[in-house]
ChimeraX commands (.cxc) that place a marker at each C-alpha (Angstrom):
marker #1 position 52.49,-20.95,39.23 radius 0.5
marker #1 position 55.89,-22.59,38.67 radius 0.5
marker #1 position 59.22,-20.85,38.26 radius 0.5
marker #1 position 59.86,-22.38,34.83 radius 0.5
marker #1 position 59.93,-20.08,31.81 radius 0.5
marker #1 position 57.17,-20.74,29.26 radius 0.5
marker #1 position 57.92,-17.86,26.87 radius 0.5
marker #1 position 61.27,-16.16,26.41 radius 0.5
marker #1 position 61.91,-13.18,24.14 radius 0.5
marker #1 position 65.46,-11.93,23.63 radius 0.5
marker #1 position 66.21,-8.78,21.66 radius 0.5
marker #1 position 63.34,-9.15,19.19 radius 0.5
marker #1 position 63.06,-6.40,16.57 radius 0.5
marker #1 position 60.73,-6.18,13.60 radius 0.5
marker #1 position 60.19,-3.58,10.87 radius 0.5
marker #1 position 57.71,-3.21,8.04 radius 0.5
marker #1 position 59.60,-1.22,5.39 radius 0.5
marker #1 position 60.41,2.09,7.12 radius 0.5
marker #1 position 58.13,1.45,10.11 radius 0.5
marker #1 position 59.75,0.05,13.25 radius 0.5
marker #1 position 57.11,-2.22,14.82 radius 0.5
marker #1 position 59.27,-3.77,17.56 radius 0.5
marker #1 position 62.62,-2.68,18.96 radius 0.5
marker #1 position 64.79,-4.87,21.22 radius 0.5
marker #1 position 61.94,-6.61,23.07 radius 0.5
marker #1 position 62.98,-8.71,26.08 radius 0.5
marker #1 position 60.44,-10.71,28.10 radius 0.5
marker #1 position 60.26,-13.79,30.29 radius 0.5
marker #1 position 56.83,-15.29,31.01 radius 0.5
marker #1 position 56.51,-17.99,33.65 radius 0.5
marker #1 position 54.54,-21.20,33.32 radius 0.5
marker #1 position 50.99,-20.96,34.60 radius 0.5
marker #1 position 50.72,-17.19,34.82 radius 0.5
marker #1 position 48.54,-14.62,33.09 radius 0.5
marker #1 position 50.88,-12.13,31.45 radius 0.5
marker #1 position 49.45,-8.93,30.01 radius 0.5
marker #1 position 50.93,-6.91,27.16 radius 0.5
marker #1 position 49.39,-3.48,27.67 radius 0.5
marker #1 position 49.47,-0.71,25.10 radius 0.5
marker #1 position 47.48,1.37,22.59 radius 0.5
marker #1 position 46.71,0.48,18.99 radius 0.5
marker #1 position 49.88,0.48,16.89 radius 0.5
marker #1 position 52.17,-0.18,19.85 radius 0.5
marker #1 position 53.45,-3.49,18.43 radius 0.5
marker #1 position 51.34,-6.01,20.36 radius 0.5
marker #1 position 50.06,-7.96,17.34 radius 0.5
marker #1 position 53.51,-7.98,15.71 radius 0.5
marker #1 position 54.97,-9.67,18.80 radius 0.5
marker #1 position 52.09,-12.14,18.99 radius 0.5
marker #1 position 52.54,-13.12,15.34 radius 0.5
marker #1 position 56.22,-13.83,15.96 radius 0.5
marker #1 position 55.54,-15.91,19.08 radius 0.5
marker #1 position 52.81,-17.92,17.31 radius 0.5
marker #1 position 55.20,-18.61,14.37 radius 0.5
marker #1 position 53.15,-16.59,11.85 radius 0.5
marker #1 position 55.89,-14.02,11.29 radius 0.5
marker #1 position 59.68,-13.95,11.55 radius 0.5
marker #1 position 61.60,-11.30,13.47 radius 0.5
marker #1 position 64.33,-9.26,11.80 radius 0.5
marker #1 position 66.66,-9.89,14.73 radius 0.5
marker #1 position 66.66,-11.51,18.15 radius 0.5
marker #1 position 65.19,-14.85,19.15 radius 0.5
marker #1 position 62.20,-16.24,21.02 radius 0.5
marker #1 position 61.08,-19.58,22.40 radius 0.5
marker #1 position 57.82,-21.11,23.61 radius 0.5
marker #1 position 58.15,-23.95,26.11 radius 0.5
marker #1 position 61.85,-24.16,25.25 radius 0.5
marker #1 position 61.23,-24.48,21.49 radius 0.5
marker #1 position 62.64,-21.91,19.12 radius 0.5
marker #1 position 59.89,-20.12,17.19 radius 0.5
marker #1 position 61.77,-20.52,13.89 radius 0.5
marker #1 position 63.51,-23.88,14.17 radius 0.5
marker #1 position 60.67,-25.68,15.97 radius 0.5
marker #1 position 57.62,-23.88,14.61 radius 0.5
marker #1 position 55.70,-27.10,13.84 radius 0.5
marker #1 position 56.05,-28.37,17.42 radius 0.5
marker #1 position 54.98,-24.99,18.78 radius 0.5
marker #1 position 51.85,-24.86,16.62 radius 0.5
marker #1 position 50.70,-28.19,18.02 radius 0.5
marker #1 position 50.98,-27.05,21.63 radius 0.5
marker #1 position 49.61,-23.49,21.61 radius 0.5
marker #1 position 46.20,-21.90,21.23 radius 0.5
marker #1 position 45.85,-18.57,19.43 radius 0.5
marker #1 position 42.92,-16.16,19.41 radius 0.5
marker #1 position 43.72,-13.28,17.02 radius 0.5
marker #1 position 42.47,-9.75,17.47 radius 0.5
marker #1 position 39.78,-10.13,14.80 radius 0.5
marker #1 position 37.12,-12.84,14.65 radius 0.5
marker #1 position 38.86,-15.42,12.48 radius 0.5
marker #1 position 36.42,-18.32,12.54 radius 0.5
marker #1 position 34.27,-19.36,9.59 radius 0.5
marker #1 position 31.24,-17.09,9.57 radius 0.5
marker #1 position 29.10,-19.44,7.45 radius 0.5
marker #1 position 29.76,-22.50,9.58 radius 0.5
marker #1 position 27.71,-23.17,12.69 radius 0.5
marker #1 position 29.10,-23.06,16.21 radius 0.5
marker #1 position 29.33,-26.86,16.27 radius 0.5
marker #1 position 30.91,-27.08,12.81 radius 0.5
marker #1 position 33.62,-24.54,13.68 radius 0.5
marker #1 position 34.50,-26.39,16.84 radius 0.5
marker #1 position 34.64,-29.77,15.10 radius 0.5
marker #1 position 36.79,-28.32,12.33 radius 0.5
marker #1 position 39.41,-26.92,14.70 radius 0.5
marker #1 position 39.49,-30.13,16.72 radius 0.5
marker #1 position 40.11,-32.08,13.49 radius 0.5
marker #1 position 42.94,-29.74,12.47 radius 0.5
marker #1 position 44.76,-30.71,15.66 radius 0.5
marker #1 position 44.02,-34.41,15.26 radius 0.5
marker #1 position 41.53,-34.67,18.10 radius 0.5
marker #1 position 37.78,-34.51,18.71 radius 0.5
marker #1 position 35.46,-32.32,20.72 radius 0.5
marker #1 position 34.26,-35.40,22.62 radius 0.5
marker #1 position 37.80,-36.36,23.61 radius 0.5
marker #1 position 38.55,-32.92,25.07 radius 0.5
marker #1 position 35.06,-31.82,26.07 radius 0.5
marker #1 position 36.05,-31.41,29.73 radius 0.5
marker #1 position 38.61,-28.79,28.68 radius 0.5
marker #1 position 35.99,-26.51,27.12 radius 0.5
marker #1 position 32.85,-27.66,28.94 radius 0.5
marker #1 position 32.52,-24.65,31.25 radius 0.5
marker #1 position 32.78,-22.18,28.36 radius 0.5
marker #1 position 31.01,-24.18,25.68 radius 0.5
marker #1 position 28.02,-24.87,27.93 radius 0.5
marker #1 position 27.22,-21.16,27.72 radius 0.5
marker #1 position 26.81,-21.27,23.92 radius 0.5
marker #1 position 25.93,-24.93,23.32 radius 0.5
marker #1 position 22.23,-24.07,23.03 radius 0.5
marker #1 position 23.18,-22.10,19.88 radius 0.5
marker #1 position 25.36,-24.85,18.38 radius 0.5
marker #1 position 23.41,-24.88,15.09 radius 0.5
marker #1 position 23.56,-21.09,14.66 radius 0.5
marker #1 position 26.01,-19.68,12.11 radius 0.5
marker #1 position 29.04,-18.09,13.74 radius 0.5
marker #1 position 28.46,-14.87,11.82 radius 0.5
marker #1 position 25.05,-14.47,13.50 radius 0.5
marker #1 position 26.43,-14.61,17.05 radius 0.5
marker #1 position 26.70,-11.62,19.36 radius 0.5
marker #1 position 30.14,-10.23,20.20 radius 0.5
marker #1 position 30.30,-12.00,23.55 radius 0.5
marker #1 position 29.21,-15.33,22.06 radius 0.5
marker #1 position 31.77,-15.04,19.25 radius 0.5
marker #1 position 34.38,-14.45,21.91 radius 0.5
marker #1 position 33.41,-17.62,23.78 radius 0.5
marker #1 position 33.37,-19.69,20.57 radius 0.5
marker #1 position 36.80,-18.42,19.55 radius 0.5
marker #1 position 38.17,-19.28,22.99 radius 0.5
marker #1 position 36.69,-22.79,22.76 radius 0.5
marker #1 position 38.35,-23.30,19.37 radius 0.5
marker #1 position 41.68,-22.13,20.81 radius 0.5
marker #1 position 41.38,-24.55,23.74 radius 0.5
marker #1 position 39.86,-27.64,22.10 radius 0.5
marker #1 position 43.25,-29.38,21.67 radius 0.5
marker #1 position 44.44,-28.73,25.26 radius 0.5
marker #1 position 47.24,-26.25,24.55 radius 0.5
marker #1 position 50.04,-25.57,27.02 radius 0.5
marker #1 position 50.17,-21.87,26.15 radius 0.5
marker #1 position 47.28,-19.62,25.13 radius 0.5
marker #1 position 47.85,-16.41,23.14 radius 0.5
marker #1 position 44.95,-13.93,23.19 radius 0.5
marker #1 position 45.39,-10.79,21.09 radius 0.5
marker #1 position 43.03,-8.06,22.31 radius 0.5
marker #1 position 40.24,-10.56,23.06 radius 0.5
marker #1 position 37.91,-8.03,24.73 radius 0.5
marker #1 position 38.12,-5.19,22.20 radius 0.5
marker #1 position 34.63,-4.17,21.12 radius 0.5
marker #1 position 32.94,-6.40,23.69 radius 0.5
marker #1 position 30.45,-5.06,26.25 radius 0.5
marker #1 position 31.47,-4.56,29.88 radius 0.5
marker #1 position 29.57,-7.60,31.19 radius 0.5
marker #1 position 31.16,-9.91,28.61 radius 0.5
marker #1 position 34.59,-8.46,29.41 radius 0.5
marker #1 position 34.12,-9.30,33.09 radius 0.5
marker #1 position 32.90,-12.83,32.27 radius 0.5
marker #1 position 35.84,-13.37,29.92 radius 0.5
marker #1 position 38.44,-12.49,32.55 radius 0.5
marker #1 position 36.71,-14.76,35.04 radius 0.5
marker #1 position 37.05,-17.56,32.47 radius 0.5
marker #1 position 40.76,-16.81,32.06 radius 0.5
marker #1 position 41.31,-17.13,35.82 radius 0.5
marker #1 position 39.70,-20.57,35.75 radius 0.5
marker #1 position 41.73,-21.63,32.69 radius 0.5
marker #1 position 44.92,-20.54,34.46 radius 0.5
marker #1 position 44.13,-22.89,37.37 radius 0.5
marker #1 position 44.40,-25.83,34.96 radius 0.5
marker #1 position 48.07,-24.93,34.41 radius 0.5
marker #1 position 47.77,-23.15,31.06 radius 0.5
marker #1 position 50.11,-20.20,30.53 radius 0.5
marker #1 position 48.19,-17.21,29.16 radius 0.5
marker #1 position 49.64,-14.25,27.30 radius 0.5
marker #1 position 47.01,-11.62,26.60 radius 0.5
marker #1 position 47.25,-8.20,24.98 radius 0.5
marker #1 position 44.85,-5.35,25.61 radius 0.5
marker #1 position 44.57,-1.58,25.15 radius 0.5
marker #1 position 42.41,-1.38,28.30 radius 0.5
marker #1 position 44.55,-0.25,31.22 radius 0.5
marker #1 position 41.98,-1.40,33.79 radius 0.5
marker #1 position 42.54,-5.01,32.69 radius 0.5
marker #1 position 46.20,-4.82,33.73 radius 0.5
marker #1 position 45.32,-5.43,37.38 radius 0.5
marker #1 position 43.74,-8.77,36.39 radius 0.5
marker #1 position 47.12,-10.12,35.23 radius 0.5
marker #1 position 49.87,-11.66,37.36 radius 0.5
marker #1 position 52.52,-9.60,35.58 radius 0.5
marker #1 position 52.41,-7.05,32.77 radius 0.5
marker #1 position 54.59,-5.23,30.28 radius 0.5
marker #1 position 53.75,-1.74,29.05 radius 0.5
marker #1 position 54.52,-1.31,25.35 radius 0.5
marker #1 position 54.61,1.92,23.33 radius 0.5
marker #1 position 55.95,2.56,19.83 radius 0.5
marker #1 position 57.46,-0.92,19.68 radius 0.5
marker #1 position 59.37,-0.62,22.96 radius 0.5
marker #1 position 58.77,-2.07,26.43 radius 0.5
marker #1 position 58.67,0.95,28.73 radius 0.5
marker #1 position 58.14,-0.93,32.00 radius 0.5
marker #1 position 57.31,-4.42,33.25 radius 0.5
marker #1 position 56.57,-6.25,36.47 radius 0.5
marker #1 position 53.56,-7.02,38.62 radius 0.5
marker #1 position 50.78,-4.38,38.57 radius 0.5
marker #1 position 51.83,-3.42,42.11 radius 0.5
marker #1 position 55.47,-3.04,41.06 radius 0.5
marker #1 position 54.50,-0.88,38.09 radius 0.5
marker #1 position 52.45,1.41,40.32 radius 0.5
marker #1 position 55.28,1.59,42.88 radius 0.5
marker #1 position 57.59,2.96,40.17 radius 0.5
marker #1 position 55.49,6.14,39.94 radius 0.5
marker #1 position 57.44,8.89,41.67 radius 0.5
marker #1 position 55.43,12.10,41.14 radius 0.5
marker #1 position 52.67,13.54,43.28 radius 0.5
marker #1 position 49.25,12.87,41.79 radius 0.5
marker #1 position 45.93,14.60,42.48 radius 0.5
marker #1 position 42.34,13.93,41.53 radius 0.5
marker #1 position 40.38,17.06,40.66 radius 0.5
marker #1 position 36.60,16.92,40.39 radius 0.5
marker #1 position 34.23,19.65,39.29 radius 0.5
marker #1 position 31.27,20.57,37.14 radius 0.5
marker #1 position 33.24,21.93,34.17 radius 0.5
marker #1 position 36.04,19.48,33.40 radius 0.5
marker #1 position 37.06,21.20,30.16 radius 0.5
marker #1 position 37.57,24.50,31.99 radius 0.5
marker #1 position 39.55,22.77,34.74 radius 0.5
marker #1 position 41.89,21.18,32.20 radius 0.5
marker #1 position 42.38,24.52,30.43 radius 0.5
marker #1 position 43.32,26.27,33.68 radius 0.5
marker #1 position 45.59,23.65,35.21 radius 0.5
marker #1 position 47.48,22.30,32.17 radius 0.5
marker #1 position 49.68,25.41,31.59 radius 0.5
marker #1 position 50.65,25.88,35.25 radius 0.5
marker #1 position 54.31,25.68,36.25 radius 0.5
marker #1 position 55.16,22.33,37.82 radius 0.5
marker #1 position 52.31,20.47,36.13 radius 0.5
marker #1 position 53.66,17.39,34.32 radius 0.5
marker #1 position 50.34,16.16,32.94 radius 0.5
marker #1 position 46.66,16.91,33.28 radius 0.5
marker #1 position 44.46,14.13,31.92 radius 0.5
marker #1 position 40.74,13.51,31.89 radius 0.5
marker #1 position 39.57,10.33,33.67 radius 0.5
marker #1 position 35.80,10.26,33.21 radius 0.5
marker #1 position 34.23,12.64,35.72 radius 0.5
marker #1 position 37.59,13.74,37.15 radius 0.5
marker #1 position 41.02,14.72,35.97 radius 0.5
marker #1 position 44.34,13.44,37.25 radius 0.5
marker #1 position 47.03,16.06,37.73 radius 0.5
marker #1 position 50.67,14.99,38.03 radius 0.5
marker #1 position 53.06,17.54,39.52 radius 0.5
marker #1 position 56.82,17.64,40.02 radius 0.5
marker #1 position 58.64,18.26,43.31 radius 0.5
marker #1 position 58.20,22.02,43.00 radius 0.5
marker #1 position 54.65,21.88,41.71 radius 0.5
marker #1 position 51.48,23.04,43.49 radius 0.5
marker #1 position 49.81,21.08,46.28 radius 0.5
marker #1 position 46.09,20.49,46.92 radius 0.5
marker #1 position 45.48,23.92,48.42 radius 0.5
marker #1 position 47.30,25.72,45.61 radius 0.5
marker #1 position 45.41,23.84,42.91 radius 0.5
marker #1 position 42.08,24.57,44.53 radius 0.5
marker #1 position 42.97,28.23,45.11 radius 0.5
marker #1 position 43.98,28.62,41.46 radius 0.5
marker #1 position 40.67,27.20,40.24 radius 0.5
marker #1 position 38.65,29.38,42.60 radius 0.5
marker #1 position 40.60,32.48,41.54 radius 0.5
marker #1 position 39.51,31.78,37.98 radius 0.5
marker #1 position 35.86,31.58,39.02 radius 0.5
marker #1 position 35.57,27.79,39.09 radius 0.5
marker #1 position 33.44,26.67,42.04 radius 0.5
marker #1 position 32.33,23.34,43.46 radius 0.5
marker #1 position 35.70,21.66,42.95 radius 0.5
marker #1 position 37.44,19.09,45.13 radius 0.5
marker #1 position 41.13,18.19,45.07 radius 0.5
marker #1 position 42.69,15.17,46.76 radius 0.5
marker #1 position 45.96,13.30,46.55 radius 0.5
marker #1 position 45.65,9.78,45.10 radius 0.5
marker #1 position 47.79,6.76,44.26 radius 0.5
marker #1 position 48.69,6.16,40.61 radius 0.5
marker #1 position 46.79,3.69,38.45 radius 0.5
marker #1 position 48.41,1.71,35.63 radius 0.5
marker #1 position 47.06,4.29,33.19 radius 0.5
marker #1 position 48.68,7.10,35.20 radius 0.5
marker #1 position 51.97,5.19,35.08 radius 0.5
marker #1 position 51.63,4.71,31.31 radius 0.5
marker #1 position 50.95,8.42,30.78 radius 0.5
marker #1 position 53.92,9.31,32.97 radius 0.5
marker #1 position 56.23,7.08,30.91 radius 0.5
marker #1 position 54.94,8.03,27.46 radius 0.5
marker link #1:1,2 radius 0.2
marker link #1:2,3 radius 0.2
marker link #1:3,4 radius 0.2
marker link #1:4,5 radius 0.2
marker link #1:5,6 radius 0.2
marker link #1:6,7 radius 0.2
marker link #1:7,8 radius 0.2
marker link #1:8,9 radius 0.2
marker link #1:9,10 radius 0.2
marker link #1:10,11 radius 0.2
marker link #1:11,12 radius 0.2
marker link #1:12,13 radius 0.2
marker link #1:13,14 radius 0.2
marker link #1:14,15 radius 0.2
marker link #1:15,16 radius 0.2
marker link #1:16,17 radius 0.2
marker link #1:17,18 radius 0.2
marker link #1:18,19 radius 0.2
marker link #1:19,20 radius 0.2
marker link #1:20,21 radius 0.2
marker link #1:21,22 radius 0.2
marker link #1:22,23 radius 0.2
marker link #1:23,24 radius 0.2
marker link #1:24,25 radius 0.2
marker link #1:25,26 radius 0.2
marker link #1:26,27 radius 0.2
marker link #1:27,28 radius 0.2
marker link #1:28,29 radius 0.2
marker link #1:29,30 radius 0.2
marker link #1:30,31 radius 0.2
marker link #1:31,32 radius 0.2
marker link #1:32,33 radius 0.2
marker link #1:33,34 radius 0.2
marker link #1:34,35 radius 0.2
marker link #1:35,36 radius 0.2
marker link #1:36,37 radius 0.2
marker link #1:37,38 radius 0.2
marker link #1:38,39 radius 0.2
marker link #1:39,40 radius 0.2
marker link #1:40,41 radius 0.2
marker link #1:41,42 radius 0.2
marker link #1:42,43 radius 0.2
marker link #1:43,44 radius 0.2
marker link #1:44,45 radius 0.2
marker link #1:45,46 radius 0.2
marker link #1:46,47 radius 0.2
marker link #1:47,48 radius 0.2
marker link #1:48,49 radius 0.2
marker link #1:49,50 radius 0.2
marker link #1:50,51 radius 0.2
marker link #1:51,52 radius 0.2
marker link #1:52,53 radius 0.2
marker link #1:53,54 radius 0.2
marker link #1:54,55 radius 0.2
marker link #1:55,56 radius 0.2
marker link #1:56,57 radius 0.2
marker link #1:57,58 radius 0.2
marker link #1:58,59 radius 0.2
marker link #1:59,60 radius 0.2
marker link #1:60,61 radius 0.2
marker link #1:61,62 radius 0.2
marker link #1:62,63 radius 0.2
marker link #1:63,64 radius 0.2
marker link #1:64,65 radius 0.2
marker link #1:65,66 radius 0.2
marker link #1:66,67 radius 0.2
marker link #1:67,68 radius 0.2
marker link #1:68,69 radius 0.2
marker link #1:69,70 radius 0.2
marker link #1:70,71 radius 0.2
marker link #1:71,72 radius 0.2
marker link #1:72,73 radius 0.2
marker link #1:73,74 radius 0.2
marker link #1:74,75 radius 0.2
marker link #1:75,76 radius 0.2
marker link #1:76,77 radius 0.2
marker link #1:77,78 radius 0.2
marker link #1:78,79 radius 0.2
marker link #1:79,80 radius 0.2
marker link #1:80,81 radius 0.2
marker link #1:81,82 radius 0.2
marker link #1:82,83 radius 0.2
marker link #1:83,84 radius 0.2
marker link #1:84,85 radius 0.2
marker link #1:85,86 radius 0.2
marker link #1:86,87 radius 0.2
marker link #1:87,88 radius 0.2
marker link #1:88,89 radius 0.2
marker link #1:89,90 radius 0.2
marker link #1:90,91 radius 0.2
marker link #1:91,92 radius 0.2
marker link #1:92,93 radius 0.2
marker link #1:93,94 radius 0.2
marker link #1:94,95 radius 0.2
marker link #1:95,96 radius 0.2
marker link #1:96,97 radius 0.2
marker link #1:97,98 radius 0.2
marker link #1:98,99 radius 0.2
marker link #1:99,100 radius 0.2
marker link #1:100,101 radius 0.2
marker link #1:101,102 radius 0.2
marker link #1:102,103 radius 0.2
marker link #1:103,104 radius 0.2
marker link #1:104,105 radius 0.2
marker link #1:105,106 radius 0.2
marker link #1:106,107 radius 0.2
marker link #1:107,108 radius 0.2
marker link #1:108,109 radius 0.2
marker link #1:109,110 radius 0.2
marker link #1:110,111 radius 0.2
marker link #1:111,112 radius 0.2
marker link #1:112,113 radius 0.2
marker link #1:113,114 radius 0.2
marker link #1:114,115 radius 0.2
marker link #1:115,116 radius 0.2
marker link #1:116,117 radius 0.2
marker link #1:117,118 radius 0.2
marker link #1:118,119 radius 0.2
marker link #1:119,120 radius 0.2
marker link #1:120,121 radius 0.2
marker link #1:121,122 radius 0.2
marker link #1:122,123 radius 0.2
marker link #1:123,124 radius 0.2
marker link #1:124,125 radius 0.2
marker link #1:125,126 radius 0.2
marker link #1:126,127 radius 0.2
marker link #1:127,128 radius 0.2
marker link #1:128,129 radius 0.2
marker link #1:129,130 radius 0.2
marker link #1:130,131 radius 0.2
marker link #1:131,132 radius 0.2
marker link #1:132,133 radius 0.2
marker link #1:133,134 radius 0.2
marker link #1:134,135 radius 0.2
marker link #1:135,136 radius 0.2
marker link #1:136,137 radius 0.2
marker link #1:137,138 radius 0.2
marker link #1:138,139 radius 0.2
marker link #1:139,140 radius 0.2
marker link #1:140,141 radius 0.2
marker link #1:141,142 radius 0.2
marker link #1:142,143 radius 0.2
marker link #1:143,144 radius 0.2
marker link #1:144,145 radius 0.2
marker link #1:145,146 radius 0.2
marker link #1:146,147 radius 0.2
marker link #1:147,148 radius 0.2
marker link #1:148,149 radius 0.2
marker link #1:149,150 radius 0.2
marker link #1:150,151 radius 0.2
marker link #1:151,152 radius 0.2
marker link #1:152,153 radius 0.2
marker link #1:153,154 radius 0.2
marker link #1:154,155 radius 0.2
marker link #1:155,156 radius 0.2
marker link #1:156,157 radius 0.2
marker link #1:157,158 radius 0.2
marker link #1:158,159 radius 0.2
marker link #1:159,160 radius 0.2
marker link #1:160,161 radius 0.2
marker link #1:161,162 radius 0.2
marker link #1:162,163 radius 0.2
marker link #1:163,164 radius 0.2
marker link #1:164,165 radius 0.2
marker link #1:165,166 radius 0.2
marker link #1:166,167 radius 0.2
marker link #1:167,168 radius 0.2
marker link #1:168,169 radius 0.2
marker link #1:169,170 radius 0.2
marker link #1:170,171 radius 0.2
marker link #1:171,172 radius 0.2
marker link #1:172,173 radius 0.2
marker link #1:173,174 radius 0.2
marker link #1:174,175 radius 0.2
marker link #1:175,176 radius 0.2
marker link #1:176,177 radius 0.2
marker link #1:177,178 radius 0.2
marker link #1:178,179 radius 0.2
marker link #1:179,180 radius 0.2
marker link #1:180,181 radius 0.2
marker link #1:181,182 radius 0.2
marker link #1:182,183 radius 0.2
marker link #1:183,184 radius 0.2
marker link #1:184,185 radius 0.2
marker link #1:185,186 radius 0.2
marker link #1:186,187 radius 0.2
marker link #1:187,188 radius 0.2
marker link #1:188,189 radius 0.2
marker link #1:189,190 radius 0.2
marker link #1:190,191 radius 0.2
marker link #1:191,192 radius 0.2
marker link #1:192,193 radius 0.2
marker link #1:193,194 radius 0.2
marker link #1:194,195 radius 0.2
marker link #1:195,196 radius 0.2
marker link #1:196,197 radius 0.2
marker link #1:197,198 radius 0.2
marker link #1:198,199 radius 0.2
marker link #1:199,200 radius 0.2
marker link #1:200,201 radius 0.2
marker link #1:201,202 radius 0.2
marker link #1:202,203 radius 0.2
marker link #1:203,204 radius 0.2
marker link #1:204,205 radius 0.2
marker link #1:205,206 radius 0.2
marker link #1:206,207 radius 0.2
marker link #1:207,208 radius 0.2
marker link #1:208,209 radius 0.2
marker link #1:209,210 radius 0.2
marker link #1:210,211 radius 0.2
marker link #1:211,212 radius 0.2
marker link #1:212,213 radius 0.2
marker link #1:213,214 radius 0.2
marker link #1:214,215 radius 0.2
marker link #1:215,216 radius 0.2
marker link #1:216,217 radius 0.2
marker link #1:217,218 radius 0.2
marker link #1:218,219 radius 0.2
marker link #1:219,220 radius 0.2
marker link #1:220,221 radius 0.2
marker link #1:221,222 radius 0.2
marker link #1:222,223 radius 0.2
marker link #1:223,224 radius 0.2
marker link #1:224,225 radius 0.2
marker link #1:225,226 radius 0.2
marker link #1:226,227 radius 0.2
marker link #1:227,228 radius 0.2
marker link #1:228,229 radius 0.2
marker link #1:229,230 radius 0.2
marker link #1:230,231 radius 0.2
marker link #1:231,232 radius 0.2
marker link #1:232,233 radius 0.2
marker link #1:233,234 radius 0.2
marker link #1:234,235 radius 0.2
marker link #1:235,236 radius 0.2
marker link #1:236,237 radius 0.2
marker link #1:237,238 radius 0.2
marker link #1:238,239 radius 0.2
marker link #1:239,240 radius 0.2
marker link #1:240,241 radius 0.2
marker link #1:241,242 radius 0.2
marker link #1:242,243 radius 0.2
marker link #1:243,244 radius 0.2
marker link #1:244,245 radius 0.2
marker link #1:245,246 radius 0.2
marker link #1:246,247 radius 0.2
marker link #1:247,248 radius 0.2
marker link #1:248,249 radius 0.2
marker link #1:249,250 radius 0.2
marker link #1:250,251 radius 0.2
marker link #1:251,252 radius 0.2
marker link #1:252,253 radius 0.2
marker link #1:253,254 radius 0.2
marker link #1:254,255 radius 0.2
marker link #1:255,256 radius 0.2
marker link #1:256,257 radius 0.2
marker link #1:257,258 radius 0.2
marker link #1:258,259 radius 0.2
marker link #1:259,260 radius 0.2
marker link #1:260,261 radius 0.2
marker link #1:261,262 radius 0.2
marker link #1:262,263 radius 0.2
marker link #1:263,264 radius 0.2
marker link #1:264,265 radius 0.2
marker link #1:265,266 radius 0.2
marker link #1:266,267 radius 0.2
marker link #1:267,268 radius 0.2
marker link #1:268,269 radius 0.2
marker link #1:269,270 radius 0.2
marker link #1:270,271 radius 0.2
marker link #1:271,272 radius 0.2
marker link #1:272,273 radius 0.2
marker link #1:273,274 radius 0.2
marker link #1:274,275 radius 0.2
marker link #1:275,276 radius 0.2
marker link #1:276,277 radius 0.2
marker link #1:277,278 radius 0.2
marker link #1:278,279 radius 0.2
marker link #1:279,280 radius 0.2
marker link #1:280,281 radius 0.2
marker link #1:281,282 radius 0.2
marker link #1:282,283 radius 0.2
marker link #1:283,284 radius 0.2
marker link #1:284,285 radius 0.2
marker link #1:285,286 radius 0.2
marker link #1:286,287 radius 0.2
marker link #1:287,288 radius 0.2
marker link #1:288,289 radius 0.2
marker link #1:289,290 radius 0.2
marker link #1:290,291 radius 0.2
marker link #1:291,292 radius 0.2
marker link #1:292,293 radius 0.2
marker link #1:293,294 radius 0.2
marker link #1:294,295 radius 0.2
marker link #1:295,296 radius 0.2
marker link #1:296,297 radius 0.2
marker link #1:297,298 radius 0.2
marker link #1:298,299 radius 0.2
marker link #1:299,300 radius 0.2
marker link #1:300,301 radius 0.2
marker link #1:301,302 radius 0.2
marker link #1:302,303 radius 0.2
view
């Protein structure tokens, strides 16, 4: 990873009528890194991606990709980036092979000329090259879309929620592919609503309601968490949430699968107090332990 800046965003704001989609966004993404934009649906991720890929114009602020302004040099940018939108945007009635050839032609190249760039990914779907894209599974569509975004050897790759709606195995395979693509020197900016994917990025920005609420490496984000945090496990999670949420000193009480995470302030209860409270209410078989914050805990604490 070099120290050069591949993507720079300075004071970008964007509104759609009365809705503020982005507000004073500032980011710097280094060459050759995987940068994650992490946030829920409606946070502004796609709006920012559309501006950076020259498909939309910001109301204020400026942005550049590889030193080229997204407004003044949009044609140059389009030739040197790859973009995978949040929805499957390839031609459903064309075959795998036809889609790939089409996108190569758009960029004035051929699949044969750049086959080494996509070989590792395309080899996984090449056996289905005559199948219509619309008949592919979710994971196979994902691989085809990534091949089409890479076929012209882009310097920067924009991936807008690429793993949404994809099974867990395909998600894992996809991130492994991104790590290998990064090694070739491609800068990758990826958005996702899945907090667990944040740890797979070199650096991340947390976005909510059009604003960046924190940014840094995953480790730096977690180090910013200042409250005590406990994991509470038990047989009746709904009852545990009902009992603990109203307690004095409790900042948040959130369900995390088979456990709940309880954030407390400086004057809030400790492990023994939490357990004693649950037992006094007739809840048995519970365990309480102090834990370190995850990215999702940090996001909840900032939202």
